[in-house]
DOLUM-28356 format. One record per residue (C-alpha): chain; y, x, z; residue in three letters; residue number from 1. Coordinates in Angstrom, 2 decimals, decimal comma, padded with zeros to 5 digits. Layout:
<cadena:A; c2:Y; c1:X; c3:Z; residuo:ALA; num:NUM>
...
//
This chain:
<cadena:A; c2:112,04; c1:-014,42; c3:078,56; residuo:MET; num:1>
<cadena:A; c2:114,29; c1:-012,24; c3:080,72; residuo:PHE; num:2>
<cadena:A; c2:118,03; c1:-011,86; c3:081,21; residuo:SER; num:3>
<cadena:A; c2:119,56; c1:-008,45; c3:080,67; residuo:ARG; num:4>
<cadena:A; c2:123,00; c1:-007,05; c3:081,54; residuo:ILE; num:5>
<cadena:A; c2:124,72; c1:-006,10; c3:078,30; residuo:ILE; num:6>
<cadena:A; c2:128,27; c1:-005,54; c3:079,57; residuo:GLY; num:7>
<cadena:A; c2:130,13; c1:-004,79; c3:082,80; residuo:THR; num:8>
<cadena:A; c2:133,79; c1:-004,97; c3:083,76; residuo:GLY; num:9>
<cadena:A; c2:136,06; c1:-004,74; c3:086,79; residuo:SER; num:10>
<cadena:A; c2:139,65; c1:-005,01; c3:087,93; residuo:TYR; num:11>
<cadena:A; c2:141,63; c1:-003,65; c3:090,87; residuo:LEU; num:12>
<cadena:A; c2:145,23; c1:-004,60; c3:091,76; residuo:PRO; num:13>
<cadena:A; c2:147,92; c1:-001,93; c3:091,42; residuo:ASP; num:14>
<cadena:A; c2:149,00; c1:-001,97; c3:095,07; residuo:ILE; num:15>
<cadena:A; c2:147,11; c1:000,63; c3:097,10; residuo:VAL; num:16>
<cadena:A; c2:147,18; c1:000,68; c3:100,91; residuo:VAL; num:17>
<cadena:A; c2:145,94; c1:003,93; c3:102,46; residuo:THR; num:18>
<cadena:A; c2:144,77; c1:004,58; c3:105,98; residuo:ASN; num:19>
<cadena:A; c2:148,03; c1:006,45; c3:106,54; residuo:PHE; num:20>
<cadena:A; c2:149,94; c1:003,29; c3:105,60; residuo:ASP; num:21>
<cadena:A; c2:147,99; c1:001,37; c3:108,23; residuo:LEU; num:22>
<cadena:A; c2:148,81; c1:004,02; c3:110,84; residuo:GLU; num:23>
<cadena:A; c2:152,45; c1:003,01; c3:110,52; residuo:GLN; num:24>
<cadena:A; c2:151,90; c1:-000,57; c3:111,61; residuo:ARG; num:25>
<cadena:A; c2:148,92; c1:-000,66; c3:113,98; residuo:MET; num:26>
<cadena:A; c2:147,09; c1:001,38; c3:116,58; residuo:ASP; num:27>
<cadena:A; c2:144,69; c1:003,24; c3:114,29; residuo:THR; num:28>
<cadena:A; c2:144,38; c1:006,50; c3:112,37; residuo:SER; num:29>
<cadena:A; c2:143,01; c1:007,85; c3:109,13; residuo:ASP; num:30>
<cadena:A; c2:140,36; c1:009,84; c3:111,00; residuo:ILE; num:31>
<cadena:A; c2:139,28; c1:006,85; c3:113,11; residuo:TRP; num:32>
<cadena:A; c2:138,88; c1:004,63; c3:110,02; residuo:ILE; num:33>
<cadena:A; c2:137,08; c1:007,23; c3:107,91; residuo:ARG; num:34>
<cadena:A; c2:134,64; c1:008,19; c3:110,67; residuo:GLU; num:35>
<cadena:A; c2:133,63; c1:004,59; c3:111,35; residuo:ARG; num:36>
<cadena:A; c2:133,71; c1:003,07; c3:107,88; residuo:THR; num:37>
<cadena:A; c2:134,16; c1:005,73; c3:105,19; residuo:GLY; num:38>
<cadena:A; c2:137,18; c1:003,83; c3:103,84; residuo:ILE; num:39>
<cadena:A; c2:140,26; c1:005,78; c3:102,75; residuo:GLU; num:40>
<cadena:A; c2:142,21; c1:003,21; c3:100,75; residuo:ARG; num:41>
<cadena:A; c2:142,02; c1:-000,37; c3:099,53; residuo:ARG; num:42>
<cadena:A; c2:143,74; c1:-002,39; c3:096,76; residuo:HIS; num:43>
<cadena:A; c2:145,86; c1:-005,43; c3:097,62; residuo:ILE; num:44>
<cadena:A; c2:146,78; c1:-008,24; c3:095,22; residuo:LEU; num:45>
<cadena:A; c2:150,55; c1:-008,81; c3:095,05; residuo:PRO; num:46>
<cadena:A; c2:152,17; c1:-012,19; c3:095,57; residuo:GLU; num:47>
<cadena:A; c2:152,24; c1:-014,32; c3:092,44; residuo:GLY; num:48>
<cadena:A; c2:148,80; c1:-013,15; c3:091,29; residuo:GLN; num:49>
<cadena:A; c2:145,52; c1:-014,92; c3:092,01; residuo:SER; num:50>
<cadena:A; c2:141,77; c1:-014,57; c3:092,30; residuo:ASN; num:51>
<cadena:A; c2:141,24; c1:-015,96; c3:088,80; residuo:VAL; num:52>
<cadena:A; c2:143,84; c1:-013,54; c3:087,39; residuo:ASP; num:53>
<cadena:A; c2:141,66; c1:-010,65; c3:088,54; residuo:MET; num:54>
<cadena:A; c2:138,48; c1:-012,35; c3:087,37; residuo:ALA; num:55>
<cadena:A; c2:139,93; c1:-012,83; c3:083,91; residuo:GLU; num:56>
<cadena:A; c2:140,68; c1:-009,09; c3:083,57; residuo:HIS; num:57>
<cadena:A; c2:137,19; c1:-008,13; c3:084,76; residuo:ALA; num:58>
<cadena:A; c2:135,52; c1:-010,75; c3:082,57; residuo:SER; num:59>
<cadena:A; c2:137,34; c1:-009,75; c3:079,41; residuo:ARG; num:60>
<cadena:A; c2:136,37; c1:-006,12; c3:080,05; residuo:ALA; num:61>
<cadena:A; c2:132,71; c1:-007,09; c3:080,50; residuo:ALA; num:62>
<cadena:A; c2:132,71; c1:-009,30; c3:077,40; residuo:ILE; num:63>
<cadena:A; c2:134,29; c1:-006,53; c3:075,32; residuo:ALA; num:64>
<cadena:A; c2:131,75; c1:-004,00; c3:076,64; residuo:ALA; num:65>
<cadena:A; c2:129,00; c1:-006,38; c3:075,52; residuo:ALA; num:66>
<cadena:A; c2:130,47; c1:-006,47; c3:072,01; residuo:GLY; num:67>
<cadena:A; c2:131,10; c1:-010,21; c3:072,27; residuo:LEU; num:68>
<cadena:A; c2:134,04; c1:-012,60; c3:072,32; residuo:THR; num:69>
<cadena:A; c2:134,72; c1:-015,18; c3:075,05; residuo:PRO; num:70>
<cadena:A; c2:133,45; c1:-017,94; c3:072,73; residuo:ARG; num:71>
<cadena:A; c2:129,99; c1:-016,37; c3:072,93; residuo:ASP; num:72>
<cadena:A; c2:129,80; c1:-017,17; c3:076,67; residuo:ILE; num:73>
<cadena:A; c2:127,74; c1:-020,31; c3:077,37; residuo:GLU; num:74>
<cadena:A; c2:128,04; c1:-020,50; c3:081,17; residuo:MET; num:75>
<cadena:A; c2:130,00; c1:-019,01; c3:084,07; residuo:ILE; num:76>
<cadena:A; c2:128,52; c1:-018,34; c3:087,51; residuo:SER; num:77>
<cadena:A; c2:131,38; c1:-017,27; c3:089,79; residuo:TYR; num:78>
<cadena:A; c2:130,98; c1:-015,98; c3:093,34; residuo:GLY; num:79>
<cadena:A; c2:134,01; c1:-016,09; c3:095,63; residuo:THR; num:80>
<cadena:A; c2:135,08; c1:-016,88; c3:099,17; residuo:THR; num:81>
<cadena:A; c2:138,79; c1:-017,06; c3:098,34; residuo:THR; num:82>
<cadena:A; c2:139,25; c1:-019,52; c3:095,43; residuo:PRO; num:83>
<cadena:A; c2:142,63; c1:-020,34; c3:093,93; residuo:ASP; num:84>
<cadena:A; c2:142,12; c1:-024,06; c3:094,52; residuo:LEU; num:85>
<cadena:A; c2:139,71; c1:-026,39; c3:096,29; residuo:ILE; num:86>
<cadena:A; c2:139,14; c1:-027,87; c3:092,83; residuo:PHE; num:87>
<cadena:A; c2:138,95; c1:-027,40; c3:089,93; residuo:PRO; num:88>
<cadena:A; c2:136,53; c1:-024,64; c3:090,89; residuo:ASN; num:89>
<cadena:A; c2:137,22; c1:-021,02; c3:089,99; residuo:ALA; num:90>
<cadena:A; c2:134,57; c1:-021,04; c3:087,26; residuo:GLY; num:91>
<cadena:A; c2:136,27; c1:-023,90; c3:085,48; residuo:VAL; num:92>
<cadena:A; c2:139,68; c1:-022,24; c3:085,78; residuo:LEU; num:93>
<cadena:A; c2:138,27; c1:-019,01; c3:084,36; residuo:LEU; num:94>
<cadena:A; c2:136,52; c1:-020,90; c3:081,55; residuo:GLN; num:95>
<cadena:A; c2:139,85; c1:-022,38; c3:080,49; residuo:ASP; num:96>
<cadena:A; c2:141,51; c1:-018,94; c3:080,53; residuo:ARG; num:97>
<cadena:A; c2:138,76; c1:-017,51; c3:078,34; residuo:LEU; num:98>
<cadena:A; c2:138,58; c1:-020,51; c3:076,01; residuo:GLY; num:99>
<cadena:A; c2:134,79; c1:-020,93; c3:076,15; residuo:CYS; num:100>
<cadena:A; c2:134,71; c1:-024,67; c3:076,80; residuo:HIS; num:101>
<cadena:A; c2:131,73; c1:-026,98; c3:077,15; residuo:GLY; num:102>
<cadena:A; c2:129,05; c1:-025,06; c3:079,05; residuo:GLY; num:103>
<cadena:A; c2:128,45; c1:-025,17; c3:082,80; residuo:PRO; num:104>
<cadena:A; c2:131,02; c1:-023,34; c3:084,92; residuo:ALA; num:105>
<cadena:A; c2:130,90; c1:-023,28; c3:088,70; residuo:PHE; num:106>
<cadena:A; c2:131,77; c1:-021,26; c3:091,78; residuo:ALA; num:107>
<cadena:A; c2:129,52; c1:-020,63; c3:094,75; residuo:LEU; num:108>
<cadena:A; c2:130,31; c1:-019,23; c3:098,18; residuo:GLU; num:109>
<cadena:A; c2:127,91; c1:-016,95; c3:100,03; residuo:ALA; num:110>
<cadena:A; c2:130,49; c1:-014,51; c3:101,42; residuo:ALA; num:111>
<cadena:A; c2:129,70; c1:-010,88; c3:100,58; residuo:CYS; num:112>
<cadena:A; c2:126,33; c1:-011,86; c3:099,05; residuo:SER; num:113>
<cadena:A; c2:128,08; c1:-014,16; c3:096,58; residuo:GLY; num:114>
<cadena:A; c2:127,62; c1:-012,00; c3:093,50; residuo:PHE; num:115>
<cadena:A; c2:123,89; c1:-011,54; c3:094,16; residuo:ILE; num:116>
<cadena:A; c2:123,57; c1:-015,33; c3:094,57; residuo:TYR; num:117>
<cadena:A; c2:125,62; c1:-015,98; c3:091,41; residuo:ALA; num:118>
<cadena:A; c2:123,54; c1:-013,45; c3:089,46; residuo:LEU; num:119>
<cadena:A; c2:120,28; c1:-015,04; c3:090,62; residuo:ALA; num:120>
<cadena:A; c2:121,43; c1:-018,50; c3:089,52; residuo:VAL; num:121>
<cadena:A; c2:122,59; c1:-017,29; c3:086,09; residuo:ALA; num:122>
<cadena:A; c2:119,35; c1:-015,36; c3:085,64; residuo:ASP; num:123>
<cadena:A; c2:117,38; c1:-018,58; c3:086,13; residuo:LYS; num:124>
<cadena:A; c2:119,48; c1:-020,40; c3:083,53; residuo:PHE; num:125>
<cadena:A; c2:118,78; c1:-017,67; c3:080,96; residuo:VAL; num:126>
<cadena:A; c2:115,09; c1:-017,34; c3:081,82; residuo:ARG; num:127>
<cadena:A; c2:114,50; c1:-021,06; c3:081,35; residuo:THR; num:128>
<cadena:A; c2:116,24; c1:-021,05; c3:077,99; residuo:GLY; num:129>
<cadena:A; c2:119,10; c1:-023,29; c3:079,14; residuo:SER; num:130>
<cadena:A; c2:121,65; c1:-020,73; c3:077,91; residuo:VAL; num:131>
<cadena:A; c2:121,45; c1:-017,48; c3:075,97; residuo:ARG; num:132>
<cadena:A; c2:124,51; c1:-015,72; c3:077,37; residuo:ARG; num:133>
<cadena:A; c2:126,09; c1:-016,03; c3:080,81; residuo:ALA; num:134>
<cadena:A; c2:129,08; c1:-014,52; c3:082,55; residuo:LEU; num:135>
<cadena:A; c2:128,60; c1:-013,64; c3:086,22; residuo:VAL; num:136>
<cadena:A; c2:131,70; c1:-012,89; c3:088,31; residuo:VAL; num:137>
<cadena:A; c2:132,51; c1:-011,73; c3:091,82; residuo:GLY; num:138>
<cadena:A; c2:136,21; c1:-011,90; c3:092,72; residuo:SER; num:139>
<cadena:A; c2:137,96; c1:-011,84; c3:096,10; residuo:GLU; num:140>
<cadena:A; c2:141,43; c1:-011,84; c3:097,64; residuo:VAL; num:141>
<cadena:A; c2:140,32; c1:-011,05; c3:101,19; residuo:LEU; num:142>
<cadena:A; c2:143,77; c1:-009,74; c3:102,08; residuo:SER; num:143>
<cadena:A; c2:144,98; c1:-013,35; c3:102,24; residuo:ARG; num:144>
<cadena:A; c2:142,48; c1:-014,44; c3:104,89; residuo:ILE; num:145>
<cadena:A; c2:142,59; c1:-011,28; c3:107,01; residuo:VAL; num:146>
<cadena:A; c2:144,92; c1:-010,89; c3:110,00; residuo:ASP; num:147>
<cadena:A; c2:146,90; c1:-007,83; c3:108,96; residuo:GLN; num:148>
<cadena:A; c2:147,66; c1:-007,07; c3:112,61; residuo:ASN; num:149>
<cadena:A; c2:144,00; c1:-007,01; c3:113,63; residuo:ASP; num:150>
<cadena:A; c2:142,76; c1:-003,45; c3:113,27; residuo:ARG; num:151>
<cadena:A; c2:139,11; c1:-004,52; c3:113,50; residuo:SER; num:152>
<cadena:A; c2:139,34; c1:-006,36; c3:110,17; residuo:THR; num:153>
<cadena:A; c2:142,58; c1:-005,28; c3:108,42; residuo:ALA; num:154>
<cadena:A; c2:141,23; c1:-001,77; c3:107,91; residuo:ILE; num:155>
<cadena:A; c2:138,11; c1:-003,03; c3:106,15; residuo:LEU; num:156>
<cadena:A; c2:138,98; c1:-005,44; c3:103,40; residuo:PHE; num:157>
<cadena:A; c2:140,52; c1:-005,10; c3:099,96; residuo:GLY; num:158>
<cadena:A; c2:140,91; c1:-007,18; c3:096,80; residuo:ASP; num:159>
<cadena:A; c2:139,23; c1:-006,85; c3:093,42; residuo:GLY; num:160>
<cadena:A; c2:136,94; c1:-008,38; c3:090,82; residuo:ALA; num:161>
<cadena:A; c2:133,82; c1:-007,43; c3:088,90; residuo:GLY; num:162>
<cadena:A; c2:131,82; c1:-009,13; c3:086,17; residuo:ALA; num:163>
<cadena:A; c2:128,69; c1:-008,77; c3:084,07; residuo:VAL; num:164>
<cadena:A; c2:127,45; c1:-010,47; c3:080,91; residuo:VAL; num:165>
<cadena:A; c2:123,80; c1:-011,51; c3:080,80; residuo:LEU; num:166>
<cadena:A; c2:121,91; c1:-012,06; c3:077,55; residuo:GLU; num:167>
<cadena:A; c2:118,42; c1:-013,37; c3:076,89; residuo:ALA; num:168>
<cadena:A; c2:115,94; c1:-010,60; c3:076,12; residuo:SER; num:169>
<cadena:A; c2:112,22; c1:-010,22; c3:075,56; residuo:GLU; num:170>
<cadena:A; c2:112,36; c1:-006,94; c3:077,48; residuo:GLN; num:171>
<cadena:A; c2:112,77; c1:-006,97; c3:081,29; residuo:PRO; num:172>
<cadena:A; c2:116,36; c1:-006,72; c3:082,48; residuo:GLY; num:173>
<cadena:A; c2:116,67; c1:-008,54; c3:085,78; residuo:ILE; num:174>
<cadena:A; c2:113,16; c1:-008,22; c3:087,14; residuo:ILE; num:175>
<cadena:A; c2:113,50; c1:-010,18; c3:090,39; residuo:SER; num:176>
<cadena:A; c2:116,06; c1:-011,56; c3:092,80; residuo:THR; num:177>
<cadena:A; c2:115,55; c1:-012,26; c3:096,50; residuo:HIS; num:178>
<cadena:A; c2:117,94; c1:-014,55; c3:098,40; residuo:LEU; num:179>
<cadena:A; c2:118,05; c1:-015,37; c3:102,12; residuo:HIS; num:180>
<cadena:A; c2:120,27; c1:-016,98; c3:104,74; residuo:ALA; num:181>
<cadena:A; c2:120,14; c1:-017,60; c3:108,47; residuo:ASP; num:182>
<cadena:A; c2:122,81; c1:-019,87; c3:109,93; residuo:GLY; num:183>
<cadena:A; c2:121,91; c1:-018,95; c3:113,50; residuo:SER; num:184>
<cadena:A; c2:124,07; c1:-015,84; c3:113,02; residuo:TYR; num:185>
<cadena:A; c2:127,12; c1:-017,81; c3:111,89; residuo:LYS; num:186>
<cadena:A; c2:129,12; c1:-016,76; c3:114,96; residuo:HIS; num:187>
<cadena:A; c2:128,99; c1:-013,06; c3:114,06; residuo:LEU; num:188>
<cadena:A; c2:131,15; c1:-013,20; c3:110,92; residuo:MET; num:189>
<cadena:A; c2:133,20; c1:-016,19; c3:109,82; residuo:TYR; num:190>
<cadena:A; c2:136,62; c1:-017,47; c3:108,76; residuo:CYS; num:191>
<cadena:A; c2:138,22; c1:-020,04; c3:111,03; residuo:THR; num:192>
<cadena:A; c2:140,29; c1:-021,82; c3:108,36; residuo:GLY; num:193>
<cadena:A; c2:139,37; c1:-024,38; c3:105,72; residuo:GLY; num:194>
<cadena:A; c2:140,48; c1:-027,63; c3:104,10; residuo:PRO; num:195>
<cadena:A; c2:138,81; c1:-029,88; c3:106,66; residuo:SER; num:196>
<cadena:A; c2:140,77; c1:-027,98; c3:109,33; residuo:HIS; num:197>
<cadena:A; c2:144,00; c1:-028,92; c3:107,60; residuo:GLY; num:198>
<cadena:A; c2:144,67; c1:-025,74; c3:105,61; residuo:ALA; num:199>
<cadena:A; c2:143,66; c1:-024,85; c3:102,07; residuo:ALA; num:200>
<cadena:A; c2:142,50; c1:-021,35; c3:101,10; residuo:PRO; num:201>
<cadena:A; c2:145,57; c1:-019,21; c3:100,50; residuo:GLY; num:202>
<cadena:A; c2:147,56; c1:-021,28; c3:103,01; residuo:ALA; num:203>
<cadena:A; c2:145,83; c1:-020,45; c3:106,25; residuo:MET; num:204>
<cadena:A; c2:147,09; c1:-022,03; c3:109,45; residuo:ALA; num:205>
<cadena:A; c2:148,43; c1:-019,73; c3:112,15; residuo:ALA; num:206>
<cadena:A; c2:145,53; c1:-017,89; c3:113,75; residuo:GLY; num:207>
<cadena:A; c2:143,02; c1:-018,86; c3:111,06; residuo:ASP; num:208>
<cadena:A; c2:141,53; c1:-015,63; c3:109,75; residuo:PHE; num:209>
<cadena:A; c2:138,31; c1:-013,68; c3:109,30; residuo:VAL; num:210>
<cadena:A; c2:136,60; c1:-012,98; c3:112,62; residuo:ARG; num:211>
<cadena:A; c2:133,79; c1:-010,48; c3:113,00; residuo:MET; num:212>
<cadena:A; c2:131,64; c1:-008,94; c3:115,74; residuo:ALA; num:213>
<cadena:A; c2:131,54; c1:-005,54; c3:114,10; residuo:GLY; num:214>
<cadena:A; c2:128,83; c1:-003,69; c3:116,02; residuo:SER; num:215>
<cadena:A; c2:126,45; c1:-006,66; c3:115,97; residuo:GLU; num:216>
<cadena:A; c2:126,99; c1:-007,22; c3:112,24; residuo:VAL; num:217>
<cadena:A; c2:126,29; c1:-003,53; c3:111,64; residuo:PHE; num:218>
<cadena:A; c2:122,94; c1:-003,67; c3:113,44; residuo:LYS; num:219>
<cadena:A; c2:121,96; c1:-006,91; c3:111,71; residuo:LEU; num:220>
<cadena:A; c2:122,91; c1:-005,58; c3:108,28; residuo:ALA; num:221>
<cadena:A; c2:120,77; c1:-002,46; c3:108,68; residuo:VAL; num:222>
<cadena:A; c2:117,80; c1:-004,58; c3:109,77; residuo:THR; num:223>
<cadena:A; c2:118,05; c1:-007,35; c3:107,16; residuo:LEU; num:224>
<cadena:A; c2:118,93; c1:-005,11; c3:104,23; residuo:LEU; num:225>
<cadena:A; c2:116,08; c1:-002,79; c3:105,11; residuo:GLY; num:226>
<cadena:A; c2:113,79; c1:-005,81; c3:105,17; residuo:ARG; num:227>
<cadena:A; c2:114,91; c1:-007,09; c3:101,76; residuo:VAL; num:228>
<cadena:A; c2:114,40; c1:-003,61; c3:100,28; residuo:VAL; num:229>
<cadena:A; c2:110,77; c1:-003,69; c3:101,44; residuo:ASP; num:230>
<cadena:A; c2:110,39; c1:-007,25; c3:100,13; residuo:GLU; num:231>
<cadena:A; c2:111,76; c1:-006,33; c3:096,71; residuo:THR; num:232>
<cadena:A; c2:109,51; c1:-003,31; c3:096,28; residuo:LEU; num:233>
<cadena:A; c2:106,43; c1:-005,18; c3:097,51; residuo:ALA; num:234>
<cadena:A; c2:107,07; c1:-008,19; c3:095,25; residuo:ALA; num:235>
<cadena:A; c2:107,06; c1:-005,92; c3:092,22; residuo:ASN; num:236>
<cadena:A; c2:104,32; c1:-003,50; c3:093,30; residuo:GLY; num:237>
<cadena:A; c2:106,72; c1:-000,56; c3:093,25; residuo:LEU; num:238>
<cadena:A; c2:107,08; c1:002,61; c3:095,28; residuo:GLN; num:239>
<cadena:A; c2:110,47; c1:003,82; c3:096,51; residuo:LYS; num:240>
<cadena:A; c2:110,46; c1:006,57; c3:093,89; residuo:ALA; num:241>
<cadena:A; c2:110,76; c1:003,92; c3:091,15; residuo:ALA; num:242>
<cadena:A; c2:114,40; c1:003,24; c3:092,08; residuo:ILE; num:243>
<cadena:A; c2:116,88; c1:005,38; c3:090,13; residuo:ASP; num:244>
<cadena:A; c2:120,08; c1:003,96; c3:091,62; residuo:TRP; num:245>
<cadena:A; c2:121,07; c1:001,95; c3:094,66; residuo:LEU; num:246>
<cadena:A; c2:124,15; c1:-000,20; c3:094,03; residuo:VAL; num:247>
<cadena:A; c2:124,95; c1:-001,58; c3:097,48; residuo:PRO; num:248>
<cadena:A; c2:127,52; c1:-003,89; c3:098,96; residuo:HIS; num:249>
<cadena:A; c2:130,40; c1:-001,60; c3:099,93; residuo:GLN; num:250>
<cadena:A; c2:130,92; c1:-002,70; c3:103,52; residuo:ALA; num:251>
<cadena:A; c2:130,53; c1:000,44; c3:105,57; residuo:ASN; num:252>
<cadena:A; c2:129,40; c1:003,97; c3:104,70; residuo:MET; num:253>
<cadena:A; c2:126,95; c1:004,07; c3:107,61; residuo:ARG; num:254>
<cadena:A; c2:125,21; c1:000,89; c3:106,42; residuo:ILE; num:255>
<cadena:A; c2:125,01; c1:002,29; c3:102,89; residuo:ILE; num:256>
<cadena:A; c2:123,50; c1:005,52; c3:104,23; residuo:GLN; num:257>
<cadena:A; c2:120,95; c1:003,59; c3:106,31; residuo:ALA; num:258>
<cadena:A; c2:119,72; c1:001,62; c3:103,27; residuo:VAL; num:259>
<cadena:A; c2:119,58; c1:004,80; c3:101,16; residuo:ALA; num:260>
<cadena:A; c2:117,47; c1:006,42; c3:103,89; residuo:LYS; num:261>
<cadena:A; c2:115,16; c1:003,40; c3:103,85; residuo:LYS; num:262>
<cadena:A; c2:114,62; c1:004,04; c3:100,12; residuo:LEU; num:263>
<cadena:A; c2:114,32; c1:007,81; c3:100,61; residuo:SER; num:264>
<cadena:A; c2:117,18; c1:008,12; c3:098,13; residuo:LEU; num:265>
<cadena:A; c2:119,67; c1:011,00; c3:098,33; residuo:PRO; num:266>
<cadena:A; c2:123,27; c1:009,84; c3:098,47; residuo:MET; num:267>
<cadena:A; c2:123,73; c1:011,39; c3:095,03; residuo:ALA; num:268>
<cadena:A; c2:121,66; c1:008,45; c3:093,72; residuo:ARG; num:269>
<cadena:A; c2:123,80; c1:005,82; c3:095,41; residuo:VAL; num:270>
<cadena:A; c2:126,91; c1:004,35; c3:093,79; residuo:ILE; num:271>
<cadena:A; c2:129,56; c1:004,56; c3:096,52; residuo:VAL; num:272>
<cadena:A; c2:133,07; c1:003,16; c3:096,07; residuo:THR; num:273>
<cadena:A; c2:133,84; c1:002,10; c3:099,65; residuo:VAL; num:274>
<cadena:A; c2:136,21; c1:005,04; c3:100,12; residuo:GLN; num:275>
<cadena:A; c2:138,43; c1:003,84; c3:097,27; residuo:ASP; num:276>
<cadena:A; c2:138,02; c1:000,05; c3:097,36; residuo:HIS; num:277>
<cadena:A; c2:137,23; c1:-000,84; c3:100,97; residuo:GLY; num:278>
<cadena:A; c2:135,10; c1:-003,96; c3:101,41; residuo:ASN; num:279>
<cadena:A; c2:135,86; c1:-006,31; c3:098,52; residuo:THR; num:280>
<cadena:A; c2:133,15; c1:-008,74; c3:099,63; residuo:SER; num:281>
<cadena:A; c2:131,70; c1:-010,64; c3:096,65; residuo:THR; num:282>
<cadena:A; c2:133,38; c1:-008,23; c3:094,23; residuo:ALA; num:283>
<cadena:A; c2:131,99; c1:-005,02; c3:095,69; residuo:SER; num:284>
<cadena:A; c2:128,58; c1:-004,91; c3:093,97; residuo:VAL; num:285>
<cadena:A; c2:129,83; c1:-005,64; c3:090,42; residuo:PRO; num:286>
<cadena:A; c2:132,78; c1:-003,28; c3:090,97; residuo:LEU; num:287>
<cadena:A; c2:130,43; c1:-000,47; c3:092,00; residuo:ALA; num:288>
<cadena:A; c2:128,07; c1:-001,27; c3:089,13; residuo:LEU; num:289>
<cadena:A; c2:130,91; c1:-001,05; c3:086,60; residuo:ASP; num:290>
<cadena:A; c2:132,07; c1:002,27; c3:088,05; residuo:VAL; num:291>
<cadena:A; c2:128,55; c1:003,71; c3:087,75; residuo:GLY; num:292>
<cadena:A; c2:128,13; c1:002,46; c3:084,20; residuo:VAL; num:293>
<cadena:A; c2:131,50; c1:003,60; c3:082,93; residuo:ARG; num:294>
<cadena:A; c2:131,38; c1:007,10; c3:084,44; residuo:ASP; num:295>
<cadena:A; c2:127,99; c1:007,65; c3:082,82; residuo:GLY; num:296>
<cadena:A; c2:125,80; c1:007,95; c3:085,88; residuo:ARG; num:297>
<cadena:A; c2:123,91; c1:004,70; c3:085,21; residuo:ILE; num:298>
<cadena:A; c2:122,14; c1:004,88; c3:081,87; residuo:LYS; num:299>
<cadena:A; c2:120,08; c1:002,45; c3:079,80; residuo:ARG; num:300>
<cadena:A; c2:116,55; c1:002,24; c3:081,16; residuo:GLY; num:301>
<cadena:A; c2:117,47; c1:003,14; c3:084,73; residuo:ASP; num:302>
<cadena:A; c2:115,96; c1:001,06; c3:087,54; residuo:MET; num:303>
<cadena:A; c2:118,65; c1:-000,38; c3:089,83; residuo:LEU; num:304>
<cadena:A; c2:118,49; c1:-002,08; c3:093,20; residuo:LEU; num:305>
<cadena:A; c2:121,50; c1:-004,23; c3:094,12; residuo:LEU; num:306>
<cadena:A; c2:121,86; c1:-005,59; c3:097,66; residuo:GLU; num:307>
<cadena:A; c2:124,41; c1:-007,27; c3:099,92; residuo:ALA; num:308>
<cadena:A; c2:124,83; c1:-009,07; c3:103,23; residuo:LEU; num:309>
<cadena:A; c2:127,63; c1:-011,47; c3:104,12; residuo:GLY; num:310>
<cadena:A; c2:128,82; c1:-013,93; c3:106,72; residuo:GLY; num:311>
<cadena:A; c2:126,60; c1:-016,89; c3:107,34; residuo:GLY; num:312>
<cadena:A; c2:124,60; c1:-014,78; c3:107,41; residuo:VAL; num:313>
<cadena:A; c2:123,46; c1:-014,52; c3:103,81; residuo:THR; num:314>
<cadena:A; c2:121,73; c1:-011,59; c3:102,20; residuo:TRP; num:315>
<cadena:A; c2:119,90; c1:-010,74; c3:099,02; residuo:GLY; num:316>
<cadena:A; c2:118,83; c1:-008,22; c3:096,42; residuo:SER; num:317>
<cadena:A; c2:118,37; c1:-007,91; c3:092,69; residuo:ALA; num:318>
<cadena:A; c2:116,01; c1:-005,46; c3:091,01; residuo:LEU; num:319>
<cadena:A; c2:116,84; c1:-004,73; c3:087,39; residuo:LEU; num:320>
<cadena:A; c2:116,28; c1:-002,40; c3:084,50; residuo:ARG; num:321>
<cadena:A; c2:119,70; c1:-001,58; c3:083,11; residuo:TYR; num:322>
//
């Protein structure tokens, strides 16, 4: 038994902040940002809206694309670093919105690798026969934990959500997933706030924001993502030419290009949304996947490699036949 993606969906907030907007409030420029990251604009969630609001939009789109109703969903695996509440968890809150009560619903936090982790967990549930259909979500409101006066991070992050529906299948869909973490790199990318520090997510204490050693994270990402690409191909006895599409974490154009080079893939075979979305962390892979599916580039039968690296550090990949 395999799990197969039968529907994708995504959501982006209406507020768009361009590089030119950032020029007005900090020492940066459109050229500087584009040359170093590839980012041109990012979407920001307005006050009064939440992580789960975005997830609901993306989830309903994915469920509709699958030709199902929310009541057909038997479990929710929800990746996020910026939940609405400490508890109930974001998966439970989304379950209530959708009205698919009774099955397991949970959120997990693995920073930018969160969707890959959530997908791997849901895949195991389907493969073992525990559930037949699962909803996998990645949703983030990074704008609320980023210091908007810090040009090293404020230029990078945006908000958004993506989702996929998995269904049990006798034909291979998700072929393999590969998850890793190494806490010895925790100092390179982290958020200083948290409930045990006296502040809940969404109510960060003064000075509690995302911190990142950009150049070191860049080098580490190229190394570890290159390694997981080799691992994925070797585990499945595949050559690089077997991959039709790379759907990467949208962190930085130069990292994306480095992984594509590792696969000997032309950039025309890489789904790139970083210019329009910025780094949406957990949401970036499902957002990019939905873009590629809906614009017709990704077709049924294509072989896809999904990958991401996040603070912790955590990293992982998923190989699948769409």
